[in-house]
Phi, psi and omega in degrees: 000132181297156182296325181292335176291320178294320178296317179292323176297318177296321177295320177295321177295318178299317177297320180295319179292317178298315179296320178298316179295321178296320185278320191242346177236067190287337182297318180292320180291322178297321177295321178295325179279352181081018179264159175285164179294156180296151177302142184286334181282140180293330181290324181279338181295329180291338182276347184272112182291335180296330178300313181289323178298315180294322179295310184293311181294323180296315179294321179296316180293319180297313180294322178299318178296318180295315181292319180300309180293318181294316180293321180295317179293314180296324179296322182272354177270348181275000000 
């Protein structure tokens, strides 16, 4: 397998990890952005628009990383 495929796979893995953290580990991402932690109550969490932005963008980035790495690897394995 060529070296550039490995580099792109590593980039895809990095995107998948970043996206996972954005979508499912929002407290760490909020600290990186300089925002306060999400409200602890479930009723107030629905009012925070940053929660939805992080969920949607995180899943999109995670899937893009998985698809990018997977398609590149599958294309060069045939």
